[in-house]
C-alpha positions as CSV (number, residue, x, y, z in Angstrom):
1,M,0.2,-0.2,0.2
2,Q,3.2,2.1,0.7
3,G,4.1,1.6,-2.4
4,E,0.8,2.8,-4.0
5,L,1.3,6.1,-1.7
6,D,4.3,6.8,-2.7
7,V,3.1,6.7,-7.1
8,L,0.8,8.9,-6.1
9,T,3.1,12.0,-3.9
10,V,6.4,11.3,-4.9
11,G,6.3,9.5,-8.9
12,A,6.9,10.9,-11.9
13,R,2.9,11.5,-12.7
14,Y,3.2,13.3,-9.3
15,K,6.2,15.6,-10.3
16,K,5.1,16.4,-13.7
17,L,1.0,17.6,-12.3
18,A,3.2,19.3,-9.6
19,G,5.5,21.7,-11.6
20,E,2.0,22.2,-14.3
21,V,0.2,23.4,-11.1
22,K,3.1,25.8,-9.9
23,K,3.0,27.5,-13.6
24,I,-0.7,28.1,-13.2
25,D,-0.5,29.5,-9.9
26,D,2.4,31.6,-10.4
27,L,0.3,33.5,-13.3
28,R,-2.7,34.0,-11.6
29,K,-0.5,35.4,-8.3
30,Q,1.7,37.7,-11.9
31,Q,-2.3,38.8,-12.7
32,N,-3.2,39.2,-10.0
33,V,-6.2,37.0,-9.5
34,P,-7.2,35.6,-5.6
35,E,-6.9,32.3,-5.2
36,L,-9.9,30.3,-5.0
37,P,-11.6,29.2,-1.2
38,A,-11.7,25.7,-0.6
39,S,-15.3,24.3,-0.6
40,E,-17.3,23.7,2.4
41,L,-18.9,20.3,0.5
42,A,-16.9,17.7,-1.3
43,D,-17.0,17.0,-4.3
44,D,-19.0,13.7,-3.8
45,E,-21.8,15.8,-1.7
46,I,-22.6,18.4,-4.3
47,E,-25.4,16.7,-6.2
48,P,-25.3,17.4,-9.9
49,Q,-28.0,18.9,-11.4
50,D,-31.1,16.8,-13.4
51,A,-30.4,16.7,-17.2
52,D,-33.6,17.4,-18.0
53,E,-33.3,21.4,-16.9
54,D,-29.9,21.3,-19.7
55,E,-32.4,20.2,-22.3
56,V,-33.6,22.3,-25.5
57,D,-37.2,21.6,-26.6
């Protein structure tokens, strides 16, 4: 199990993703865009919209 966690936190994929996230964050800071606050609801607690609402007749 530790090996699986290491892949997510220290592996090549993590390093590549972290580098891209840092570039985005640096750009956000350069353009004085505020950081979004963390959502009070976890992603899995947010109810999806009904598909019927998006339909156009």
